[in-house]
NULUMTOR-427899 format. One record per residue (C-alpha): x, z, y; residue in three letters. Coordinates in nm, 3 decimals. Layout:
c1; c3; c2; r
X; Z; Y; ALA
...
***
This chain:
c1; c3; c2; r
7.957; -11.284; 17.570; MET
8.011; -11.630; 17.706; PHE
8.170; -11.687; 18.042; ASN
8.066; -12.038; 18.142; ILE
8.107; -12.150; 18.492; LYS
7.931; -12.463; 18.628; PHE
8.039; -12.647; 18.929; ASN
7.801; -12.870; 19.132; ASN
7.949; -13.191; 18.980; LYS
7.874; -13.072; 18.620; ALA
7.516; -12.968; 18.715; VAL
7.467; -13.300; 18.892; LEU
7.589; -13.504; 18.594; ALA
7.381; -13.310; 18.348; ALA
7.076; -13.358; 18.566; THR
7.142; -13.734; 18.592; ALA
7.182; -13.761; 18.213; ILE
6.863; -13.562; 18.153; LEU
6.664; -13.771; 18.402; LEU
6.806; -14.091; 18.248; GLY
6.687; -13.974; 17.896; VAL
6.342; -13.882; 18.025; MET
6.301; -14.214; 18.204; VAL
6.401; -14.403; 17.891; SER
6.161; -14.214; 17.664; MET
5.838; -14.396; 17.591; PRO
5.530; -14.261; 17.754; SER
5.219; -14.184; 17.555; GLN
5.117; -14.484; 17.342; ALA
4.809; -14.680; 17.447; ALA
4.546; -14.787; 17.200; THR
4.284; -15.052; 17.169; ALA
3.987; -15.045; 16.921; THR
3.833; -15.359; 16.791; TYR
3.498; -15.341; 16.618; LYS
3.459; -15.596; 16.340; LEU
3.105; -15.731; 16.256; VAL
3.117; -15.931; 15.937; LYS
2.924; -16.260; 15.959; LYS
3.023; -16.416; 15.631; SER
2.988; -16.310; 15.270; ASN
3.296; -16.157; 15.111; LEU
3.426; -16.442; 14.893; THR
3.647; -16.375; 14.583; ASN
3.866; -16.653; 14.453; VAL
4.061; -16.578; 14.126; ASN
4.368; -16.768; 14.017; ASP
4.626; -16.715; 13.749; ALA
4.821; -16.451; 13.945; GLU
4.543; -16.254; 14.105; GLY
4.250; -16.255; 14.342; ARG
4.202; -16.365; 14.704; TRP
3.918; -16.215; 14.917; GLN
3.806; -16.382; 15.238; PHE
3.567; -16.275; 15.509; ASP
3.518; -16.329; 15.879; GLY
3.298; -16.237; 16.177; GLY
3.276; -16.120; 16.536; ASP
3.500; -15.889; 16.725; VAL
3.387; -15.640; 16.991; TYR
3.545; -15.408; 17.235; ILE
3.274; -15.156; 17.300; GLY
2.965; -15.365; 17.330; ASN
3.134; -15.682; 17.465; THR
3.186; -15.970; 17.227; HIS
3.552; -16.076; 17.276; VAL
3.625; -16.304; 16.977; GLY
3.626; -16.365; 16.608; TYR
3.826; -16.256; 16.308; TYR
3.927; -16.411; 15.977; THR
4.067; -16.184; 15.713; ARG
4.220; -16.238; 15.371; LYS
4.332; -15.985; 15.105; LYS
4.548; -16.060; 14.806; ARG
4.522; -15.860; 14.486; VAL
4.802; -15.918; 14.245; SER
4.744; -15.879; 13.868; PHE
5.111; -15.770; 13.856; GLY
5.022; -15.437; 14.036; ILE
4.856; -15.170; 13.814; PRO
4.487; -15.139; 13.890; SER
4.539; -14.768; 13.940; SER
4.720; -14.853; 14.264; VAL
4.385; -14.987; 14.392; ASN
4.549; -15.172; 14.692; LYS
4.595; -15.525; 14.821; SER
4.793; -15.697; 15.094; SER
4.576; -15.779; 15.404; MET
4.616; -16.030; 15.682; GLU
4.368; -16.069; 15.970; MET
4.382; -16.301; 16.271; THR
4.168; -16.209; 16.574; ILE
4.093; -16.524; 16.778; ILE
4.000; -16.449; 17.137; TRP
3.683; -16.606; 17.268; LYS
3.850; -16.738; 17.583; TRP
4.162; -16.952; 17.607; GLY
4.418; -17.010; 17.325; ASN
4.481; -16.639; 17.255; TYR
4.508; -16.464; 16.922; ASN
4.712; -16.201; 16.732; PHE
4.761; -16.135; 16.360; THR
4.789; -15.807; 16.178; VAL
4.938; -15.764; 15.838; GLN
4.934; -15.459; 15.612; GLY
4.762; -15.306; 15.313; SER
4.400; -15.240; 15.220; HIS
4.301; -14.949; 14.996; TYR
3.995; -15.027; 14.791; PHE
3.910; -14.658; 14.735; GLY
3.805; -14.580; 15.092; ASN
3.858; -14.918; 15.280; GLY
4.151; -14.793; 15.480; ALA
4.373; -15.057; 15.626; GLN
4.718; -14.996; 15.779; VAL
5.006; -15.201; 15.905; GLY
5.146; -15.380; 16.210; GLY
5.095; -15.668; 16.447; VAL
5.293; -15.955; 16.304; SER
5.230; -16.244; 16.536; ALA
5.089; -16.295; 16.888; THR
5.010; -16.576; 17.125; SER
5.131; -16.569; 17.484; ALA
4.844; -16.350; 17.608; GLY
4.905; -16.073; 17.357; PHE
5.282; -16.031; 17.362; THR
5.249; -15.668; 17.465; TYR
5.120; -15.608; 17.107; LEU
5.436; -15.717; 16.948; GLU
5.566; -15.439; 16.717; ASP
5.245; -15.246; 16.751; ALA
5.083; -15.067; 16.453; THR
4.722; -15.054; 16.348; PHE
4.492; -14.845; 16.129; ALA
4.130; -14.870; 16.051; GLY
3.878; -14.994; 15.790; ASN
3.652; -15.292; 15.728; HIS
3.443; -15.204; 16.037; ASN
3.712; -15.148; 16.306; ALA
4.084; -15.131; 16.365; ILE
4.269; -14.940; 16.629; THR
4.604; -15.086; 16.753; ILE
4.863; -14.847; 16.896; THR
5.116; -15.010; 17.122; TYR
***
C-alpha cells in the first residue's frame, strides 16, 4: 500500500537520531538502603499550631555503621486528623568527614510509610541531588 523508498543518507540520519536518543536516556536507577536504629525516645512537643516529633539514632548500610540520623515530623492541627499524615525531615550525618544529606517528605501514621526526596547534600553526596526515597521508621531506600 505504501511505496516508501529509503536512501542511505536517510537510514544513516535515522540511525544517528535513534542512537542519540538511546545514549541520552537514563540507565536503570541505582538504589541505596539505609537501616535506621533508633537510639533516642520519640519526643512529642505540642504548641499552639500542632505537634513536633523528634527522634534520632544510628544509620547502617548492611551491617556497617556509617553514621547517625536526626528526624523531625510536624503534625498540623489545621489538617484533618483523618488524613493521618505529617511532614517529615531527616538528616543523615556521615560518621567520617563533614558529609551529610537531608530528605524531606511525608510520614503516614497508619503504616509508618515515608516518601519524598533528597533536599540538601554536602559535597560528598551531590550525586543524590534530586533523588527520591521511600521507606518507614526502620529503613529508607534512596533511588538516584
